[in-house]
N, C-alpha and C positions, 0 to 999 in steps of 0.2 A: 504494501498499500504506497500510496505518495501524496503527496499535499494536492488537493482537488486544483488549484489555481496557481499559477505564478507569484513568488513573493511579491512581487509587487502589487498585485492586487490585495495582497491583505495591508503590507505598506501603506497604500493608500486611506485603507477604512480605518489603521489604526489613529493616522494623521489625522483625518477628520474628527476623530473620537478625543484627540487632544486638541484640537481648535475649541471642540465643548467644554471640556476642562479649564482651558485657561480664559474662554468667555464668562462662563459659570466661577470663575474662581477657584475651583477643584483642584487642591494638588493631585489625587487621584482617583480612582473608582475602581470598586471590586463588583464583578460579574458571575453570575451564579446558574444563570439558566443557559443551558445546552445551547440551543439556538443559537443566543446572542455569543457565548464562547467557542462556537464554530465560526462564526461569521467573523468572528474579530481575528482568532488562529488558525481556522482550518481542525481544529480537535474534535474529533469523531468518535465517539465509543459507544456500543450497547451498555455499558458499565457507568451510563449517567445517572443512577438510581441511587450512587454514595457519592459524597460529596467530591464537588470539584468547582473549582474558580480561577477566575483570571484577573491577574492585578496590571491595571495598567494607570504610569505615572503621568502627570502633565510635561516633565521635561524628556520623556524617551525612554523611560525604562517600563520594561514588561515581563510577565514570569507567569507560567501556569502552576497551579498546585493540585494536586491529587494523588488518591492514592498509592503507593509505591508503584503496587502490580500494574497497573495502568499507565505507569510512563511509560512502556516501551509505543503504546498505542499513538502517544501524543507526540512522540518524537520520529514516528513515522508518518503522521498526519499535520505536522507543523516543521516551520523555519525556525521554531524558537531556540536559543541557546540554553534560557534558563526553565528547564521542567524543574517544577520541586515535587519531590513525593514523601509521604508521610506513612509510617507505619498503620497497619490497622489499630492498632494500639492505643495510638498518639487522639491526640483533643485537633480537627481538625479545623476549628473557631479560633483555637489559639495560635496554630499556625499560619490561619491566614493575619491575624493580626501583627504576627511575627516577620511576615513575609512580608507584609506592609512597612513595617518598619524598618525592615532591609534597604527596601526601594526606595522610600521617603519616607526619612526620617525625619521627625520634626512636623509631619505632616498635620494643618489643624482643618481642614476643610478636605471630606471624602464622599464621594458618589456613591451610594448600592442601589439594587433594585428593591423593590417593595413589593415587585406582583409575582417574584419569580415561586412556581410550583416547586423547584427544589432547593429551595431556604425557607424552612415550613417556618412556624412563628416563634417558637423556643430559638434556633439556631440565629434568624431575624435579629430577636432583643437580645440575644446575648453578645450578637458580634456587635452591634450598636453599643449596648453598653461597655464591651472591652474597648471600641474603639474611643467611648464617650472617657475613659479613665488614663486614655494615652493623652487626652486634651484633644481627640479631635472632635471635628463636628459633622454628622452625616447629614445628607441629602439624596433625594430620591433621584434616578437617572433617567429613569424608563422609559421616558417621554422620547430623551435624545438620541434612544439604543434604536426605538421604536421606527424614528423619521429618517434614520438611516437605511434601516431594511427595506424601507417599503418600494424605493426607485431602485430599480435591478439593473446592476451596469452590465455591459454587453457579455461578459463572460459568465455573469450569473444567467442572463436569458439565455445561452447557448446549451446551460445545463439544462436549465429547465427544458429545452426543444428537445435533449435527450429523454429524459424523465416521462416527456408527452408521447413520445413516438413509440417506450416501452408500454405507457398506458394505455394506447392506441392498439398497439399486438395483444396486450389481455384483454381489453375489450373485444378486441375479434372473434378472440379464442374463447370466450363466454360467449358470446353469440352465436357461436355455431355450437356450442355444446348444450344450450338452453334449447332440448327439442324434448317435443311430448315423451313419456316416458324415464326421460335421466333424471335422476334426482338433485337435488342444488347439492349435497357434495361433489357429486361428479363434476358441476359447473366450476364448482370452487376450485376443485382439484386441475381441472385443465387452466383457470385465471392463475393460480400460482406457480404452475409451470411456463405459461407463457411469459408472465412476469419477469421470472427469474432467467430465463434463458435470455430475453431480450435485454437483458441489462442490469432490471432492479437490484437495488440492496434490500437490507430489511427495511419494511416498511413505516410509516407511521402510524399507519391505522390499515386492519384487516381491511381487505375488499369485502363487501356485502353483495350476498344473493338471498333474494325473499322473493317467494313466485304466488301466483292466485292470492288469497288474502291474507297469506303471510307477507304482503307488500303494502299492506295499511299500516306495519308496525315498523318505526324510524330505527335506521342500523340494525335492522335483521342481519345477521350472520347467517351463513348455511346451516341447512339441517337434514334431513333424511327424508324429507318432503321429496316426491314424485311431482315432477312437472306435468299437467294434464295439457290437452288441445284447450285452445281459444281464452287462453289467457296471457295475462302479462307476466313478464319478470324482469323484476327491478334489479341495477345492479348498478355500482359502486366501484371505484377503485382509485388506487394512486399510485404509480411506478416512483420509485427514490431514485435519483442518481447525484452522488455527491450531498446528500441530504435535500436536495430539491426536488421537489414535489409539483404534479402538476396534474389533478384528479378529473375523473369524469364520471357523471352519472346518465346511465343512459337504461333504455327500456323495449325488451323485442316482446314480440307475442307469437302465440303458437299455433294459429291458426287465425280467426274470426276475430277481430274486436268490435265487441259490443256493449252496450249497455252504458254503466257510469265507467268502466275504464275506458270507454271510446269517449266521452266525453272529456275525463279529464284528459285523456292524452289529446284531444286539440287544446285544446285552454291551456295545457303546460306549453306546447307548442309554440302557441300564440304570446304565452308569458314571458319564453326565453326570447323568444324575438325582441319585445318591447324592452326590456330590459338592456341587453346588449345595444339598442337604439340610443342610449344614454351613455353607454360607456366608450367617452370618449373625453381626450385633455379635454381641462374645464369643464366637465360633467360632474356632476354631482351622484354617489353611489344613494342618495337617501332619493332620489326623484329614479333612478333603475329602480328602487327598492317599490317606490310607490308605483312605479309604471308597470312594475310583473304584478303587482295586488291589484291593480286597477283589471289587466286583462284577466283576471283570475274570477275578479267580480263580477266581469261584465257576461263570463260565462253561468252566474249563478253558482258559482261553487267557493266563496269567499271562505264557507267553513272549514273547507280542506286543507286550508294555507293557514299555518301558525307558526312560523319561522319568516327568518333573514330571508334575503333572496342572493347572498353569497359573499362573499370575503376573498382576501389576499393571499394570496400563497407562494411559500419559498421554503426557506429552510424549517424541515422541522424534525424530530423525534418524535416516539412514541408519549403521549397515547393520542397525539393529532396529529395533520396533515396540513393545516392551513395555518391561515396567522389571523384566524380572524378576532385576535384582541388588537392588532395592529391597523385595520380597516375592516368592516365589515359592510355590505350592502342591506342598511337596516335606518328607519326612519329616525333615530337619533344620531346617525353619523354623519359628522360637521366637515370631514376634509372632502377635497376634491379629486378628483381622477388627474394624474400628472402621467404624462410621457413614461415607459420603464417601469410602470406597477405592472402586476400580473393579478386577476382575479378569476375566481370560478365563479362563474355565475350557474345560480343551481334551483332554479325551482320544481318542486315536488308535491304533488296532490297526495293525500292519502284521507285512505275511510278508514276506520280500524276494522279489521276482520272481514272488511270486502276487495280492497283492491287500492295500487297504490303505483305510481306513474310518475318517473322525472328525468327530465332532459335538461342536460348540463353543458358547458364549454367552457372550458377555462383558456384564455382569452388576455393576449399582451397588448398593451395601451400603447399604440405610435402614435408619428406626429399628425396624423390625417385621421383619427380613430382606433379601432383596433385589429388585430390578427387572433384569428379561432387556430387556436392550438392542439385540442383533443377533440377527436370526434370517431363516433362509431361508424364506418362503412360495409360493415358486414350486416345483410337483413335477416329476416324481416326486422322490419325496423320502425320506430316511429320518428 
């Protein structure tokens, strides 16, 4: 394994972060979220469930801290010269404070993340307390890290294109396998095989396979249910390349589409088109969501739609493949679309115990609009 990008890509990201630190009067930042650690350093490991962090100072120092057994991963995936390991018997929070004192002696202002899933309240409070004892005030740095990740560089776009190609291969395999008499488990097996064979790494979230009435349940993974004729099979997945993701939700059918499922399919297709029409530089994610909801309401199916209409995608580790905490297509989103963003537009209609239909696309914001990256090209399809 080697770093995903040239060293210059990570140098640019670190330089941007240091500009933020100086502008906000911070001596250093301590980063814990695996996606942010990966974005700034390249470090990627399935072992992120254990403590790790990245320390970056305003004057040019940076170091990774993790379990000793994980340091080999960091040596392989980063260009960092400073990779510190602690034994499993050590106190990682104390080790973090010691590393910070070494890299930024006398630091008086330190940025930390307040929203990291991987810095639980007890550790967060203890880190802040130990820094206070050392004479350092803390401030939250989540917003600056999020803003940096929203706009993808050309190198990141190419990595997501690779992920999209793999997702498309996985979806095509799933569509071919979703035939009457096949089990959902068999469809999932075909999906996993195609995703991995086409280049995907371990996923941010498992593929979803749900047929007939099971498709009315959100996030339904495969079961032993056998697919019947004349019903929809709801599929969703995302390949991962260099930890970058490109999701796709699609629905195939096994004969004639009728009744509620037919009405939902038509409404879903119109909702996707309406939302995508708003996805352009300067456009509003909230407006895209409103357009999506309006198309569904016009079809008399507003009661089947109870969620946001999309989200940003990029680097991800389990348990998610999205960046919805950075930007969502929802009524409360205040950010605007910008060139270089990549979003998953995903209207889905469900009636519990009856049917479910979803149609999506991962799209790149371009100077003139958007480019669709993920699509299912194998029929029958909606």
